[in-house]
C-alpha positions, 0 to 999 in steps of 0.5 A: 543530415545535419544541414538538412534542417527542413523543406529547401526555401519553406515559405518563399515565393517570387509572384509572376514567376513559374518557371521558378515556382515549378523549378522550386517544387521539384528541387524541394522535393528532390532534396526531401527525397535524398534527406528521406533516403539518407536518413533509412540508411542511416537508421538501418546503419545504427540498428545493424550495429545496435546502436538504437539511441542513434536509430531512434534519433534518424527514424524520428526525423525520417517520421517528421517527413512521412507521418503517413508512412507504417513502415516508419511508424512500425520501426519507430515502435520498434526501436521504442520498444528496445530502447526500454520505452514500451509505453512510448511503443504502444502510445506509438502505435495509437498515433499510426492507427489514428493517422491511417485512420484519419488520412487513408481511411484504413487500419494497420497492417497485420504486420504492424498489428503483430509488432504491437502484439508482441510489444505488449506480450514482452512487457510480462514475458523474457527469457533470460536463461543463458547458464553462468559460466565458470571462467571469463570468456577469452578472445574470439573477438573477430568471430563474434563481430561476424555473428553479431553481423549477422544475427543483425541481418533479416535474410539470416534466421538461422545460424550454425555454427558447426565445428568438431567437439571441443572447438568451443561453439557453445562458449562462442555461441553463449557470449554471442547470445548474451552480447545481442540479448537486448536486440529480442523483446522477448530476450534469449532462451538457451536450450541444451540438446546433448542429452536429449535421446533422439529427435522425437523429444526435441518439441518437448526440449524446446518447450521445457526451456520456454516454460512451455506446459501443453494442455488439452489435445492439441498436438504438442508440435503446433502448441509449440508453434502457436507459442512461439508465433508472437514472440520475438526471441533468439532461440540458442539450439546447443549440440543439434548433430544427433538431432539432425533428422528433427531439423524440419521443426526449425523450419516449422518455427521460422515459417510460423514465428516471422520474429523468432530467430535461430542460433544452433551449435552443431558438428553438422550442417542441418541442410536446411534452405534457411540455413546460414553457416559459421565454420568455427575454428581454432583459436588464434595460435602463434607461430613461435615463441618468439612473437613479441605479441604472444599474449594477445593470441587468444589460445595463449590467453586461456591457456595462462588464465586455465594455468593461473587458476591452478596455479597461481605463480605460474610463469609466461617467461619460463614455460613460453616456448613449451606452452606455445608447442602445447598450443600448437599441438592442439590446434588451438581447441580450447578443451585441448587447452584446458585439459593441458594447462590443467596439470601445470601444477604437477608438471611442466609444460615441457613435459606435458608437451613431450607426453602429448606428442608421444601421444599423437605418435603413436595415434597417427599410426592406429588412427589414420582415418580420424582427422587431425584435429580429432588426433590432437584432442585424443592425444591430450585426453590420452595424456589426462588419461594417463596422469589420473590415479587409478581411483581417479580413472575408475571414478571418471570412467564410472560417472559415464553412466550418469546422462546429463547433469547428477548431483553428489548423491547420484555419483556416490549412490550409483557410481561410488564416487566419494565427494573428493574424487569429484572434486579431484576431477573438477580440478583436471578439468574433467567436470565442471559444475553449473549454477544450480550446483550440478556435476557436468561433463563435455559431450567429447569427454563422456564419449572418451569414459564410455569408451573406458568403461566398455573396456570392463563389461562387468563393471559396466553392467553393474553400474547400469542395474544400480543407475536403474534402480537408483532413478526407479526408486527416486520416481517411486518416492516421487509419486507418493508425494504426489498422491499427497496432492504436490504433483508439480513439486514432485515432479519438478525435482525428479524433471531434472533428471529426465535423461537419468530416468529414460536412461534408467528406463530404458534398460529396466525394459532391455533387462525386463527389470519387473520391479524397477518398471512397476516402481517407475511407471506412476511417475514416468507416466506423469511426466510424459503428461505434464510435457504433453509427450503423448505419442512418446509415451504411448510407444514407451509404455507399449514397449515396456508392456509387450517386453513384460508379456514376453516374461510372463509371470503373476509379478510381471502380469500385475505390472503389465496390467498398470502399463496397460492403463497408461498406454489408454491414457496416452491413446486417449489424449491422442484421440483413438477412444475405442483403442483407449477403451480397450487398453484401459478396460484390459487393465482394469480387469488386471487390477480388479483380479490382483485387488490392486485398489490404486490401480482400480481407481486410476482405471475408473477415473480415466475411463470416467473421463473417457465416457465423459468426453464421449458424453455419456455423463451417467456412465462417467459419474459411475466410474468417478464414484467407484474411482472415489471409493478406492482412493478413499480406501488407499488414503490418497486425498490429492487424488480424491480431490481430483476425483471430486472435482471430476464429479462436480463437472459432470453434474454441472454439465447436466445442470445438477447443479446442487450436486455439482456444488457438493461435490465441488465444496468437497474438493475444495476442502480436501485440497485446503487440508493437504495444502493442495494449491493448484487443486483448490484453486481448480475447485474454486473456478469450477465452484465458480462456474456453477454460481454462474450457471445458477446466476449468481453472478457476485458469488461467481466473481468472489469465487473466481478472484479467490482462485486467481490470487492462487494462480497467481502465487503459483505462477500458473499462467494458463490457469490465471488467463482461464480465471480472468475469463471466467472473472470476466464473464461474471463482470459482463452478466454484473453489468460491469462492461469496463471491468469484463473487457479489462478482464477478457484483454488480460486473459487474450494477452495471455493466452496469446503469450502462451499460445494457447489458441483454444483460450484465445478463441474463448477470449475473443468470443468473451469480447465479442460478448461484451461489444454485443452488451454495449451495441457494437454489433459490428465489433462483436460480430468481428470478434465472434467470427475470428473465435469461432474459425479458432474453435473449428481450426481447434475442433473445439465443437462445444465452443463453437456452438456456444459462440453461434448462440451469442452471433444469434443475440446480435442478430436479434438486436439487428431485427434479423429474427428469422437468420438468429433463428436458423443459426440457433437450430444447430445448437439446440440439437447438437450432441457436443451443445453443453447443458447451459448453453442450450438453456441460453439457446432455448430461452432466445429461441422461444423469445423469437419464435413467438414472432413469426408464424410456426410454419416459418419457424419449422422451415428455419429449423430443418434449414438449420438442423441441415447444416454443419458447423463448417457450412455456417462458419462460411456464411457468418461473412455475409451477416458481418 
């Protein structure tokens, strides 16, 4: 390609030689086609090797040959973004859009627009949570090269590393992910699954790793797919073998998010059509100790690394033969090598090898149906177990009661294991500490430890009781903190212990431990609610309620009442309003009988929300007022601020703006007094909306800006997007259209990042309103059409009705009075229309109806009222 400098014989002509001219054109096109193919091939090769700068060079040359080829522009955008030039990538999109419009009269394809959006969002959201490892990575060069090739292959979007426990799948996957981090615009997200109890919790585990909080009533899985839809990210799902029935979710992710790739570690195949398999075997082991390249073998290098960390003067020459024997005994399994090497300070390699050999002989007769590789690992474990002191053995088996990671305090309080024994087990490679200081145990070692604990059933049951009590107390204290107005901090602290929390709860329910269930249920409810685990929450509290109902007695009945209310809360989230009402009402009756004011407050607040959702605002207000009185009586200022804001929202929805302002201001004052920053931001936003409804747009803008500043401090991206949208609306009503557009576009970008489809519809509708104010009618109707489609898909009827009113305003400006009146009939008569929207629709209707005869207006009204929202949405295409 260095010889190709441009068109063949460019500018050269021979007069009166048509045959030559014809040959010249053909030859020129032939050489150009060859150059084009060569440039495509070179660019593709360098991309596959991760050599993006070289690929960029050849793509730029290709673009010079074919400036109207959209796919070349798209590759140029992708390469610029992956070489740290996002602004240039976005500028390339504008160049592409301009050339396509001028040369071909078309818009960029959906694929190009999707890439443009990914590049925009990558500037503000990037995943990089690979956990740091305690030791350097050793060897596996061939495996890493092949994994890199597969990750670069567009046809391979799900790569499963398959192998037995202890073979090194996790370390290999982490190293491969780190090496390929820059291939993905949004980075790499590590998702540990070992402690996820079942596939029921798979969606929430992925969402938690991504930093996604579920909002609203849309199903958590749908919110997760929407969040990933426009991301270019590698998801590393580690330890999938016990979640195989959740594999269809991975297929759903791949279908919904075309730029997402999945790297999975598992002891079993996922059996999905998307799946590419990579078998992970043991590390390279020498045939004998006399191999001159002994230190080049991966297994030997790993043994030496571990041994010299523990025993700096460990000599390869002195232990050469026995060390190779050990590596061959464990068949190159990294976990086995690490466990054996951990003892070189106390024993010679020859002694370690003899013990492993003896254990292997015993296992070959007692475990004949177990694969040899697993027998070798078990033999290594038995060797390590035999060398532990009695108190170290007791500590190791007791720690298996702690699920996932744990801190030193939990080890001491639950398992009665002091810090010195934790250090000893860590030195033996039986425990390790992650970057946060939490202790962890390899899954295979946990199985061995649990087996040893089952051999002492009395100790196991006593430890499970202690474990249950300890985590119930943690949740109880977290609830007290949440009641004071900082629920986010409380949930963040106990959220790290979710595996232990769930295990402790399961034991409490199984054993009928009423006190522990009572202590834990409030914060457990908050955890499920924050993570969007609505179905799981409903099931969890129903099962606990049914278990305690079989026990009976006054103490159990009081807890049953609280469980009923929370079961009802999740039924409401699931859209089962009648069942929610029955459950909460039943729980409220028990709370009243026992005089439990805090529970009465919680139940009546939830009944207020439920009745408000159904449009019964007067009854909702009555419930909120009762809830407020009880929260004040028990001195729960955090909840008091929430209920005051709920009262303010209800008053705003019915148009009682002065009362709404009073409640909102009181909520704001309480939030500030206790330092509840997010509650303060919510109160400010609501006060801003009240000012907006009263057409005081300057005040609305001030309040929304104040709220936005807090939400950015708190890193609440969902709230930030909401505040930007509200700020944009205030600016629009003040005629500040450039500011309004900027706010709404920023809000839309945030909504797309977090996958908030309801918010996307709001932002699109708001951009439509800005375009309408600038008399860009076609653009406005395009935005409104997109917004209405999404609003109906997520069943947001109040939003859909508002969009119809805005669409009608555009029709009015186009002189389509009859069509506008027909559309207005539905929002004017629909029960889901909010008060301020109805006011806006009524004003527009009166203005337009004055231009037509009353009989015509009546006919248009009846025609509009007879149609459903869905029918009207379909008909809007004709108006665009």
